[in-house]
SEZA-65366 format. One record per residue (C-alpha): y, z, x; residue in three letters. Coordinates in steps of 0.05 Angstrom, whole numbers, plus 5000, padded with zeros to 4 digits. Each point is the difference from the previous one (the first is absolute). Example, Ala and Ser with C-alpha at 12.3 -4.5 7.8 and 13.67 -1.06 7.14 Angstrom:
491051565246ALA;506949875027SER;
***
This chain:
663315875456MET;505950025042ASP;505150444961ALA;505349615045LYS;497349274972GLU;504749754942GLN;497649874933MET;501949784935ARG;498150374935LEU;501349784921SER;499350384940GLY;504050394945SER;502850705003VAL;495750584959GLU;505150555018SER;505050195030VAL;499050585045ILE;508150185034PHE;505649474995SER;507050125033ASN;505249684961ASP;505250085056GLU;497049565051ASN;493849784958GLY;493950205042TYR;494250084956ALA;493350285001VAL;495349564951LEU;493450044976ARG;497249215006LEU;493649674961ALA;497449495035LEU;499249294969ASP;493450135036GLY;498550614970GLY;501650655026GLY;506150375014THR;504150215067VAL;506550365016THR;505149605012LEU;507250265033VAL;506249615009GLY;506249704970THR;498549944929ALA;507050204964PRO;499050174936TYR;492649825002ALA;495350144932ALA;492849974964PRO;498449294983GLY;504649675057GLU;496849425045LYS;499650175076ILE;498649485059THR;500650445066ALA;500349835071VAL;498450615044GLY;495350425042ARG;494850604983TRP;502450645026GLU;496450695006GLU;505150524971HIS;498750785026GLN;499950284927LEU;499549384953HIS;494349625036GLY;498949255005SER;506449674965GLN;503149285004PHE;507349955029ARG;502749384978ALA;505449605042GLU;501349454949ILE;499350124925ILE;500049404950ASP;500850244923ARG;498649674941ALA;502150324929MET;493250114957PRO;497249404959LYS;494350244971THR;500650464935GLU;495550425022THR;504950105064GLU;506249924958ILE;497950604960CYS;497850495059ALA;507649715034TYR;504150214933LEU;495250644975ALA;501350285070SER;507050214982GLY;503649595051VAL;505049754937ILE;502950534965LYS;499250074931GLY;493049675001VAL;493850405009GLY;492349894987PRO;500349834924VAL;506249615007THR;497549595056ALA;493049884958LYS;503649824938ASN;505049485041ILE;493949695043VAL;496249904928GLU;505849654965SER;503949575067PHE;492849915047GLY;502149695061ARG;507049904980ASP;501250725002SER;504150095059LEU;504249394977GLU;501750244931ILE;502750695035LEU;503849645040GLU;504249464960ASN;496650034930ALA;501050774982PRO;501449994929GLU;493149764983LYS;497950665026LEU;503050214923THR;493849804972GLY;496150495021LEU;498750744969LYS;504950465023GLY;505049595046ILE;506949994968THR;505649415030SER;503450585038LYS;492450205034ARG;498749255017ALA;505949905031ALA;498950665042GLU;493249775023ILE;502449275019SER;505150335042LEU;496050515032SER;495449335020PHE;505749605018ARG;502850535050ARG;494050185034ARG;497649305007THR;506949795022ALA;499750575052LEU;493249835020ARG;501449285013ARG;505950215043LEU;496550445043MET;494549525009GLU;505349515018PHE;502550525057PHE;493150135019ALA;498749305006ASP;506449905044ASN;498450575044GLY;505650514980ILE;500650554989ARG;497950254929LEU;505050534988GLU;505649464997TYR;496649754945ALA;499950674959MET;507750105019ARG;501049224976LEU;497050084941TYR;503850704990ARG;506749605011SER;498549384958TYR;493750104951GLY;497049444973ASP;504849545035ASP;498650185066ALA;494949435017MET;506449624974ALA;505250305046ALA;495549965063LEU;499249284981ASN;507649894995ALA;501650355072ASN;493950355038PRO;505150255047TYR;501850564948LEU;494850395034LEU;503850125060THR;504650404950GLY;500950775026GLU;496150234931PHE;493749555022TYR;500250015068GLY;496149395023ALA;501149775070SER;504249295008PHE;494049665031ALA;495550174946ASP;504749814947ALA;500349355043ASP;492849815004ARG;499550154928LEU;505849534982ALA;497649395046LEU;493650064976ASN;502749954927MET;503549375023GLY;506950195016PHE;503949575046GLU;501650275077ALA;506749854980ASP;500350254933SER;506050434977PRO;495550574986GLU;497850035067ARG;505849975029VAL;503150444968GLU;494250485009ALA;501049925073ALA;507150175009VAL;499450664953LEU;493450145040TYR;503649865066GLU;505450494980LEU;494850574975ASP;497149885071TYR;506150165039ASN;500950584949ALA;493050295017GLU;503349875074ASN;506550404986GLY;504849474988HIS;504150074931CYS;501449205017PHE;499549465039ILE;504849505025PRO;500449324963ARG;497849615058ASP;494150515024LYS;497250024925LEU;499449234996SER;497249865066ALA;494450584985ALA;499249654927VAL;498449355032SER;495250215052ALA;496150444948LEU;498649364949ILE;501649405040SER;505649734956VAL;506949745020ASP;507250445004ALA;502849594942ASP;494350234953CYS;500850705022VAL;507549994993SER;499149714929ALA;495550524984ALA;505050535031MET;505249744949VAL;494850094943ARG;498050755011LEU;507950155008GLU;501449734937GLU;494250394966ALA;502250615031GLY;494150065047GLU;503350005061MET;508350115023VAL;503049655056VAL;506450455028GLU;504249885068ASP;498150645030ILE;503549955079ALA;501349324997GLY;492949824978ARG;496549714934GLN;494850614978ALA;494949874957CYS;498250614969TYR;494450104942MET;502950214939ALA;498650654998SER;501250195073ILE;507649764997TYR;501050444933LYS;497850465035ALA;503750005067GLU;506749844958ALA;498650614949TYR;498650455064VAL;506049785039ALA;504050064936GLU;498150724983ARG;500650265064ILE;506849745012ARG;502650424939ARG;495450595010MET;502749985075ALA;507250034966GLU;497650654963THR;503150615033VAL;498750664961TYR;505750615007ASP;494250515019THR;502450744988ALA;498950425063ALA;495049605032PRO;500550435065ASP;498550574958LYS;493549644970LEU;498049835072ILE;499750665022SER;496450254934ARG;494749515011ALA;500150285080GLU;499050694972GLU;494549864942ASP;496249515065MET;501050645052GLY;502749445048ILE;506649775035THR;501649274989LEU;502049555068ALA;506949714985GLU;497649274994ARG;495150344945GLN;505850354968ARG;503949314999GLU;494249734968ALA;499250454941VAL;507849934984ARG;499649275001ALA;493850034948ALA;503750494963ALA;506549594997GLU;497949294995TYR;495849534946GLY;495349755055ILE;499150245070PHE;495149815050ALA;496750515049LEU;496649745069THR;496850285057GLY;493749985039GLY;494250495004PRO;502050755018GLY;507149904978THR;500350474940GLY;499049374943LYS;495950544960THR;503950655000THR;506949574994THR;496549694931ILE;497650704976ARG;507450215017ALA;502749454952ILE;494350194945LEU;503150705008SER;506849844987VAL;497749484946PHE;497050604969ASP;505150415002ASN;504649424972MET;496550024943GLY;497149305012LEU;493049754977LYS;497149625063THR;494049645004ALA;497049855066LEU;496349375015ALA;496849585063ALA;497449334995PRO;492550155012THR;495650614976GLY;498650265066ARG;507750025017ALA;501050344930ALA;494450505010LYS;502950235067ARG;507650034975MET;496950424940GLY;496850525048GLU;505650015047LEU;505550074947CYS;494850484962ARG;502649584930ARG;495649384962GLU;502249405033ALA;497449304971SER;499449275030THR;505549594968VAL;494749634966HIS;497450634958ARG;508150234993LEU;501249354967LEU;493750104957GLU;496149354996MET;497749764927GLY;498449384961TYR;505149644968ASP;496249674936ALA;505649414988ASP;500049875077LEU;492550035007GLY;500750335063ALA;500750615036LEU;507650255019VAL;503250685012PHE;501450404949LYS;506650265024HIS;505249444999ASN;506949844985GLU;497650204920ARG;495850605018ASP;503450385058MET;498250545035LEU;502150694996GLU;501750235069ALA;506450105020ASP;498749895075ALA;493849585035VAL;498050295071ILE;496949325028LEU;494950115067ASP;497849475037GLU;505349554976SER;498249455057SER;493649834960MET;503849794941VAL;501149274982ASP;504749754964ILE;495849884940ILE;498750704987LEU;506950275020MET;502549614941LYS;495350334954ALA;501650655019LEU;507049854998LEU;500249744929SER;496650634987ALA;505350425016MET;504750194960LYS;507749935007PRO;502650585050GLY;493050115021CYS;500150175073ARG;495449685054LEU;498550285068VAL;496449525044MET;496150305053VAL;495849635064GLY;499349805068ASP;503749405013ALA;496349845059ASP;493649894963GLN;497149384981LEU;503049614935PRO;496050044934PRO;494449554986VAL;503249654943GLY;505849545000PRO;506550245033GLY;502650565054ASN;503350404941MET;501150645034PHE;502649675063GLY;504649584973ASP;503150504961ILE;501650395056LEU;502449455049ARG;505249794943SER;502950625009GLY;501950054925VAL;496250724990ILE;501650665030ASN;494750215052SER;498150415048VAL;495049985061SER;496750625031LEU;498949915061THR;498350715029GLU;493050195015ILE;498650734977PHE;497050475051ARG;492950034959GLN;499549254998ALA;501949995081GLU;493550335005GLU;496449374970SER;498649455052ARG;499249584943ILE;507150094976VAL;502549925070LEU;496949355020ASN;502149714927ALA;506450065022HIS;498749815071LEU;497549314971ILE;505550024953ASN;505149915048ARG;495949405040GLY;497050585059GLU;492950055017LEU;496150614959PRO;496850555051GLU;493349725014LEU;496850355049LYS;500650764973ALA;494950024959ASN;500950624958LYS;502450364936GLY;500549474948ASP;500349335030PHE;494249665051PHE;499849345031PHE;492749795015MET;500649295053ARG;495549474967ARG;500949335037ARG;494949574946THR;499650084927ALA;492150105003GLU;502250645044ALA;505450264958ALA;495449884933THR;494950425031GLU;504650535010THR;503449964934ILE;492550054975LEU;497750585038GLU;506650374984LEU;499449934915CYS;492350135005SER;499650605049LYS;504950195043ARG;505550254948LEU;495450254955PRO;495950405049GLU;505950165049ASN;505450154955MET;497350014931HIS;504249374976ILE;494849694947MET;499849244997PRO;503350024939GLU;506050345028GLU;500749455061ILE;503649334988GLN;499149445046VAL;505849535007ILE;500849325032SER;505949524996PRO;495949454980SER;493949774962ARG;497249485040ARG;497550045075TYR;493650425019ALA;504550644999SER;503149854930GLY;498450344938THR;495449464969ALA;494950155062GLU;502050765003LEU;498850094930ASN;491749685010ARG;499650435058ARG;502850664967LEU;496149894940GLN;493149965046GLU;502550655028ALA;502050374950ILE;496849754932ASN;493849715021PRO;494949674955PRO;494850484969ALA;494650014952GLU;503050144923GLY;507449775032LYS;501349424959ALA;504549405031GLU;502849304986LYS;500649425036ALA;507549674990PHE;501549435047GLY;499850335073ASP;500550644962ILE;495150634988VAL;502050414951PHE;496450635001ARG;500050674952THR;504050475043GLY;504349495034ASP;508150155011ARG;503049394969VAL;506949854982MET;503249514943GLN;503749345035VAL;503849724943ARG;503650294946ASN;495449954924ASN;503950324946TYR;493749844957ASP;495050485033ILE;498150614956MET;499750685032TRP;497650724979THR;503550645028LYS;494550615008ASN;503550244933ASP;497649474961GLY;507249685003THR;500249164991VAL;504949585032GLY;500849335041VAL;501649695057GLY;496650095073ILE;505749775059PHE;499349685062ASN;498850475052GLY;496350564958ASP;494450315035VAL;493950254974GLY;492150175008ARG;495049524962ILE;496250574956THR;494749544969SER;497549305007LEU;496049694939ASP;495849375020ASN;497549964933ALA;505949984964GLU;504349705057GLN;505150585004LEU;503050375051LEU;504550714989THR;505350215045VAL;503350725010GLU;506750045013TYR;503650645014GLU;499250304926ASP;497649374960ARG;494349485003SER;500149194982ALA;494049594987VAL;499549335030TYR;495649414982SER;496949665050PHE;504249354997ASP;506450485017MET;497450205061LEU;504949605040SER;505250444985GLU;496850585042LEU;498750035077GLU;496450565044PRO;505950445015ALA;497150335062TYR;505049665040ALA;506049744978VAL;505249595018THR;507250345022VAL;503749644946HIS;494950304945LYS;500750665032SER;506849964981GLN;502650714955GLY;493450375022SER;498950585046GLU;493250185030TYR;497350585030ARG;497749625055ALA;500949335030VAL;496949525044ILE;503849405018LEU;496149435022SER;504549605055LEU;497049465035VAL;502049294967LYS;504849814947GLY;503049414973ALA;506249955038PRO;504050074940SER;496650744984LEU;501650225077MET;506850204985SER;503450745010ARG;501450134925SER;492049834988VAL;498050535065LEU;505550484973TYR;497650004928THR;493050085023ALA;501850665043VAL;503450314938THR;493949974958ARG;497250505038ALA;501150754977LYS;495550485047GLU;496249555048LEU;501049225026LEU;495549695046ILE;501749305032ILE;493849645025VAL;502349405032GLY;503349645058ASP;506950275020ASP;501549335013GLY;500549844937ALA;504250654986VAL;505649745041ALA;499949404971GLU;500950234934MET;505250505020VAL;503849435038ALA;500349524934ASN;505150254959ASN;500449264955ARG;499450084938THR;497249454947GLN;505849774961ARG;499950024930ARG;503549574956TYR;503850474956SER;507549934964GLY;500650774981LEU;504650135061LYS;503849384990THR;501150224923ARG;502150755019LEU;505449815050THR;502949344962ARG;506050044961ASN;499349794935GLU;
***
């Protein structure tokens, strides 16, 4: 028999070997209609003994479990014969029904047993030991399980990820299918996470008209959300209308009517910003307005700090250093103002200044929290300051709100942080939503010190918060420009400052910590990068592959991260006997791979080494695959001090991370960086991208590529415009 030949099997479920309730994956023992039993694997949510199954698929040979039938399509029917129904109920699938009760029910009601459970549970009270209360509980359990199973089957039939069905059921319970029928576009909500394309395909399949109000409103919200993911807080009304019309082929009047309805419903806000009608998602509008108002108030707060110069001198004495004048100015401002910004490039003494500010705050009796937007940045901050630091997400403590049915920050306006001061590092990476969350949790009078490099790339999320605040001029700030003697020895630092000034870095003097290797083609550059990672750096400089980060401006092209990851995986973590792997689209995940989470997911549960359990893995978190179980369709990733388990249908949230884009590298510092620089999208070949890439390296930077590309990036100081109203709000007179 050809194992690749598609076949059809029919039978009834004899037993359930494995079932994953989160994604519907199951391993079943199937009693075939023609006799004999087989192992069947596939998507069969809440399968139970006694069910009738017709499956289309192919035979495969599993390395551990032998021959099994992988079902690509499964048609299921509830059990019909008395024997099948009894087996189904006796399996324990219905709460409160065991083998004895199952037998009694079937003996009394025969083939009508399941109909009785669903629609006439009061008839169960005629059976021995079943009270009215127990009958109602049995019926509720049966109806809930049936409703969820039908919902998951509907999702599977329409090619929609089953995790969305679980989330929908959590929100609506038995009414989930009715809610979906009323508006399938609700799946695009943040809690559910489906793409507009998936929801739109489902809606059109369900009979929704191309210009239905639900479809047009969902398209407007999708465009706002899509542009928020690309950094925009708002979209001008005319541009938004044109984008929606092009997306779903409806006229402008139809779009305008949808916008009015969304405004009336409070899901979209329109406000005049610099003479343009700015269309905001309600959440982003509220965040931007709140941040502007709170910062204006904090900027007006001036503290009469007693003897600040004595406090600074004491900090210098405790640290055994002498601060430069600009550093002293920064420490003094941090002590005197409600909000203060410290900026500067590499080697200008930002870390020393932060430590001095922290020392002064300690001597003032202030309780100070240290935070950064990413785990790597927080870890580095904690090590340099010799004090615990955390990500903003963990500082605010993610938790589940039963009333809202969603994960939220524990610390907010109702439960504020105990901190008297917060020092926020890598502020250029903080988007407007996260900034709002942080400010909301800071009690009145809490100081905020924002630290960052204003010349780095803006955040991945909406807005350009740090840049807008600095440009507004409403808060006190100090920019450190002097490169200190120790840093002057680093060619990484010197070349970073040359790039920032619009001057070409010194590429010819290959020495110290900065090297350039000219390669004119992507293939030549890739071969050199592979050799550096797998042989030359480990053997000659004792820098292991896990300490090397390859960076590229772009995902695409032969020199982009997608191709580099494929080639680096072959070189660093090749397939081997006993090393499990899983193909997912164009990617093969393998035990030992370095991977990155590519979207915020507040549902993923993690476990620390000490047994502490929590939720939330965030965009940019990097870890290593420690186990991969094809039988149970589960993959485990170890991040820093915690591990998380992914079902295979969640693998779209992970990407290989042997090579990452410059944007994804923000906030991280690596022992060694190899920068692939042959070709990239024109919008990515900019000075800020090159500067950000160079400043990711701690001990060694190797640029592999074309010096013409370096020159192109240095010369291009154009920054991509982001639609943001924060600067306008901070400077307007109200």
